[in-house]
Every structure is written in structure tokens, then in C-alpha cells.
C-alpha positions as CSV (number, residue, x, y, z in Angstrom):
1,M,72.5,69.6,139.9
2,R,75.4,71.4,141.3
3,K,76.7,74.2,139.3
4,R,80.3,74.4,139.1
5,N,82.5,77.5,139.9
6,P,84.0,79.1,137.0
7,V,87.6,78.9,136.9
8,S,89.2,82.5,137.6
9,E,91.6,84.3,135.8
10,N,94.2,83.8,138.2
11,E,93.8,80.0,138.3
12,L,94.1,80.0,134.4
13,T,97.2,82.0,134.8
14,Q,98.9,79.7,137.4
15,V,97.8,76.6,135.4
16,K,99.5,78.1,132.0
17,R,102.4,78.9,133.8
18,R,102.9,75.2,135.5
19,I,102.3,74.0,131.9
20,L,105.2,76.1,130.6
21,E,107.4,75.3,133.5
22,T,106.8,71.5,133.0
23,F,107.7,71.9,129.4
24,G,110.6,73.9,130.4
25,E,111.9,70.9,132.9
26,V,111.4,68.4,130.0
27,A,113.6,70.5,127.6
28,N,116.0,71.0,130.6
29,S,116.1,67.1,131.4
30,I,117.4,66.3,128.1
31,G,120.0,69.2,127.9
32,Y,118.3,71.8,126.2
33,S,117.3,75.3,127.3
34,P,114.2,75.5,129.4
35,L,113.1,78.1,127.1
36,H,112.7,75.9,124.4
37,G,110.4,74.0,126.1
38,Q,108.3,76.7,127.0
39,V,108.1,78.2,123.5
40,I,106.5,74.5,122.7
41,G,104.1,75.1,125.6
42,V,103.1,78.6,124.5
43,L,102.7,77.3,121.1
44,L,100.5,74.3,122.3
45,I,98.3,76.2,124.6
46,K,97.6,79.0,121.9
47,G,96.9,76.4,119.2
48,E,97.8,78.8,116.5
49,P,100.7,81.1,115.2
50,V,102.3,83.3,117.8
51,S,104.1,86.5,117.0
52,L,107.3,86.8,118.4
53,Q,106.4,89.6,120.4
54,K,103.8,87.8,121.9
55,L,106.0,84.8,122.5
56,A,108.5,87.3,124.4
57,S,105.5,88.2,126.7
58,E,104.3,84.8,127.4
59,T,107.7,83.5,128.3
60,G,109.3,86.6,129.9
61,Y,112.2,86.3,127.7
62,S,113.4,89.0,125.0
63,T,113.0,88.7,121.3
64,S,116.6,88.6,120.7
65,T,117.1,85.4,123.1
66,L,113.9,83.7,121.8
67,S,115.5,84.3,118.2
68,L,118.3,82.0,119.1
69,S,116.1,79.3,120.5
70,L,113.7,79.5,117.5
71,D,116.8,78.7,115.3
72,L,117.5,75.7,116.9
73,L,113.5,74.6,117.2
74,E,113.4,75.1,113.5
75,V,116.4,73.2,112.8
76,L,114.8,70.1,114.7
77,G,111.8,70.4,113.0
78,V,109.6,71.5,115.9
79,I,108.5,75.0,114.7
80,K,108.3,77.0,111.7
81,K,108.3,80.8,111.0
82,I,106.2,82.5,109.0
83,K,105.0,85.8,107.7
84,K,101.6,86.7,107.4
85,T,100.1,88.8,104.4
86,G,100.0,92.7,105.2
87,D,101.7,91.9,108.7
88,R,105.4,92.7,109.2
89,R,105.7,90.8,112.2
90,L,107.3,87.4,112.5
91,Y,105.1,84.3,113.6
92,I,105.9,80.9,115.1
93,Q,104.1,78.0,114.7
94,L,104.4,74.1,115.6
95,H,105.4,72.4,112.7
96,G,105.7,68.4,112.2
97,D,105.6,65.7,114.9
98,L,106.4,66.8,118.4
99,L,107.4,63.4,119.2
100,G,109.6,62.8,116.1
101,A,111.3,66.1,116.9
102,L,111.9,65.4,120.8
103,K,113.5,61.9,119.5
104,K,115.7,63.9,117.2
105,A,116.9,66.3,119.9
106,I,117.7,63.3,122.1
107,M,119.5,61.4,119.5
108,L,121.2,64.6,118.6
109,R,122.5,65.3,122.2
110,L,123.5,61.6,122.7
111,E,125.6,61.7,119.7
112,K,127.2,64.5,120.6
113,S,128.0,63.3,124.2
114,I,129.3,59.9,122.6
115,T,131.5,61.8,120.2
116,S,132.7,63.9,122.9
117,S,133.6,60.8,125.2
118,L,135.4,59.1,122.4
119,N,137.4,62.2,121.7
120,E,138.5,62.7,125.2
121,F,139.4,58.9,125.5
122,K,141.6,59.3,122.5
123,D,143.3,62.4,123.7
124,C,143.8,60.7,127.3
125,K,145.4,57.9,125.6
126,E,147.7,60.4,123.8
127,R,148.8,61.9,127.0
128,I,149.1,58.4,128.7
129,A,151.6,57.2,125.7
130,R,154.2,59.7,127.4
131,L,154.1,57.8,130.6
132,S,155.7,54.8,131.7
133,G,155.3,52.3,134.6
134,E,152.5,50.0,136.1
135,E,150.3,53.2,136.4
136,K,150.4,53.6,133.0
137,E,149.2,50.1,132.1
138,K,146.1,50.7,134.8
139,L,145.1,53.9,133.2
140,V,145.1,52.4,129.5
141,H,143.1,49.5,130.9
142,S,140.5,51.7,132.7
143,I,140.2,53.9,129.3
144,D,139.8,50.6,127.1
145,I,137.0,49.4,129.2
146,L,135.2,52.8,129.6
147,E,135.7,53.3,125.7
148,G,133.9,49.8,125.0
149,H,131.2,50.7,127.2
150,I,130.7,54.0,125.1
151,K,131.1,52.0,121.9
152,R,128.2,49.6,122.9
153,L,126.2,52.6,124.0
154,E,126.7,54.2,120.6
155,S,125.6,50.9,118.7
156,Y,122.5,51.0,121.1
157,V,121.8,54.6,120.1
158,D,122.3,54.0,116.5
159,I,119.7,51.1,116.8
160,L,117.3,53.6,118.6
161,S,117.6,56.2,116.1
162,K,116.3,53.7,113.3
163,M,113.4,52.7,115.2
164,E,110.2,53.9,114.0
165,L,107.9,56.0,116.5
166,P,104.7,54.2,117.4
């Protein structure tokens, strides 16, 4: 029987760093800060509440920068801030369903983008209304088409937001 070599501390550090980078990339891909993903990664790796100071040490971010990110993660239902009896430090723990929170984060980002697009189209139409000529008609037609597609997307996002997760 072959004996396996134990994993070195350096290898463990590299694997943990890669996990945090991967979580950061996922957060970034859906329009959030990589820090949001890294916080989740640290909490998953540790498997227990982590102090704000330890979280700062693990991610390389300051506690003040972390505090802002933690507020959003708390609103999304991903984490919960807790105090331990006899300890003045703030601790962070994972809270709720991670997939549900990810869905909520994606839906919020999509809804914000859709609302922003529709408002932009409205603004463009108001500006175009002051113009005249053939170019005006082409622009209004183009905006109407884009607006129609965005409204279709809005309906789709609404359906997705109501779907139950597996």
C-alpha cells in the first residue's frame, strides 16, 4: 500500500487562495464586487463564524471596506452579523440558503439594469421629440424595438424570480 504525501501548508494556502479567487470571479461575473465572493469563500472554508478582523486578514481588505460589503451581503440574506457573549468583536456567519441569495442578487441586478434601460429610452424619446425629419422617425423606431425587447426580458425575469429553486 502506497503512503500518500501529506499536503504542505503552502499547497493549502494556494488552494484556499484559489477558492477565494473563484468566489470573487463569480461575484464579479454577476456585477458585484469580488470581495463579496471572497467573504463567502472564507466563511465556507472556515465553517464557523469569523471575526471581522480575521475576515480582513483572510481577504486582505481593511475592516472598513469589509463593513460596506457585509452590509450588502446581510441585506441579500447571505450572512448574519453576530456578537459572542463576553467578546466585543463582531463575528460574521453564513446565513440562509446560498443559492437563494445568489438568485436574489442576480434578480436585483437584472431588475436594476432593466429599469435603468427603460428610463434611458424614455429620456431619449423626450430628447428626440424636439427633433424633426426622417432621422427622428428612424431613431424612434429603433428605440421602440429595443424597448420591446427589454420589456420581453422584464417579463422573463419576472417569471424567473417567481420560480422555486431545486
